[in-house]
N, C-alpha and C positions, 0 to 999 in steps of 0.2 A: 595630895592624898594618894596612897597606893591603891591598887586594885584590891577589892575585897569580895569574897564569895562566901555566902552563908553556908554554914556547916551542913544544912539539909538541902542545899541546891545540888542539882545533878548537871555536870558540865562535861560533855564529851571531850576527850583529850585532843581531838583534832580541831575543835572550835578555835577560832582566832579571836582572842580577847585583847582589846586595846589597853592603854594606860589609864589609870584613874577611873576604872569601871567598877560599879557597885552592883552585884547580883544578889538579890534578896532571897529570903526563905522560900522554899518550895518551887523555885524556878527550875526549868528543864531547858538546857541548851544542847541541841543535837549537833551531829557532824555537819560540816560545810557552812556553819553559821559564822559570820564575821560581825564583831561588835566593836564599833569605833571608840576612840578615846572619849573620856568624860561622859559616859553614858550610864544612866541609872535604871535598873530594872526593879520595879516594886515586887511585892509578894506574888508568887504564883504565875509568873510569866513563862510561857512556853514558846520557844523558837526552834523550829526544825526545818531541815532542808536548806535550800540555797537562799537564806535570808541574810541580808547585809544591812546592818544599822550604821548609818553614817554618824559620826561623833556628835556629842553634845545633845543627847536626847534623854528624855525621861519617858519610860514605857510604864504605864499604869498597871496595877495588879489585875490579874485574871486574863490578860491578853493572850490569845493563842494564835500564833502566826506560823503557818506551814507553807512551804513552797517545794513540793516533792519532785518536780520535774527539773532535771539538770540543765535544760536549755532555757529555762525561765527563771529570772532572778528578780526577787522582790527587794526593793531598796526603800527604806524609810529615811527621808531626808529632812533635816532641820535647817531652815534658812533663818539666820539671825538678821535682825533689823539694823 
């Protein structure tokens, strides 16, 4: 499945989006954000600052994750069984 971005999602051109990523409606993806392969963002997810989503995640609707300081990185990691 190719990467898909909803028409009403806002994605900064400098964000790094992996392969097979699905970005749902009303999502906001800011600069410096990295989204790993095979990640799904449900409706209304906001990611801003130095946020790095390691691949194979599902982020549920309404999540607002911001990490404004350049020397602090927030990583959400999925560990498969």
